[in-house]
C-alpha positions, 0 to 999 in steps of 0.5 A: 521466529514465534508461532505465535504470530505465524498463526495469527497471520496464517489464520487471519489470511484464511478468513481474508479466503487467503492460503499463507504458505508455511515459508510466507506465515514465517517470512512475516514473524522475520519481517516483526524481528527485524520492525522492533530492531529497527523501530527503536533507531527509527521510529518506524511504527507507533505499534508495537508487540507481537498481536498487535504488528501482526493485526493492526499492521500485517493483516490489514496491509493484506486487505486490498488482496479480497478486491474483486479487481486483484482477485483475476490472476496476478502474474505479473501484476505491477503494483506500487506502494506510495509512502511505503515508509515500514514496508506497509502494505506493499511487502506483506502484499508482496509476501501474500502474492509472490507473482506481483512487481512490487515497487517500493516507494518511500521520499526519506532516504533512511526509510529507503535504505531500511526497505533494503535490508528489509528486503534482502533479509526476507529473501525477496530481491525482486522488490524495487526500492525507489527514493523520490517523491511522488510528484517527481515519480510521477514525471519519470517513465513510471507513469501511467505504467503501474497496475495497481498503485496502493498508499496507506498514507495519511494524506487527505484522499483528494491530494493521494489522488493527485499523488496516485493517479498520474502513475496508474496505467489506464485501467488500472487502479489506485487504491486508498487504505482509509478508516471507516470515518472518511466519508467526507474526504472520499465524497470531495476526492471525486473531483480531482479523480474525475480531473485526473482521469480516474472514474468514480472513486468506490468504497468496500468497508472490511473488517481486520481478523483478529483486531474487531476493526473496520476499516476502509478501501477506496479504489479509482478506476484509472479510465484515461490519461492523466492531463500532463499538468499532474500532479503539481508540486507537493506545496501546491498540492496541499495550499489548492487541493484539487 
């Protein structure tokens, strides 16, 4: 385990106003070790090196916990990470807020297998790992059931709205993690959000501690149930976005 990484994550979380215990910091160090080892086989991330993983991945992933929507007690809150990949941001959020029920969703079987191994290695076995496409998962009992659906995926925001908002319960929030130059896609996503039962997207900017990088959380509150015809098949979403 790296004391340096533990210090970076603990100090960075403190800048967000979050307190990480020694046990949590140790989980992040173990997470880094596993991610680095598996990345040689699976190409999970282009980012390497302890300090960069600590800031660009772990501290970035903790940013949603600074939102006013997530400042209330999170005991029993249900969070879904769509396109979780290497477990980001879902696993860091679960480490820092263990009272939440977290589900990690990914369409690639090998990545879901990695997420299961990671879950067991970090001793967070109550995390649920699901192998499915978001548009398929939204056709199950998971629809309209999560308090928070978060995605760090690179898809355009209007497409992410169609994939994620159907899974949010009315009154809950879809949280998209975006770069600081996302004005165009944020503006374009307003129509999609409205069609899908969401309110007007709101932008919250933040600086990743220790990295001096500005990023955005784009949040959309679910106002009413999503019409049953959504989400469409992904090919249709890509070809004809809302």
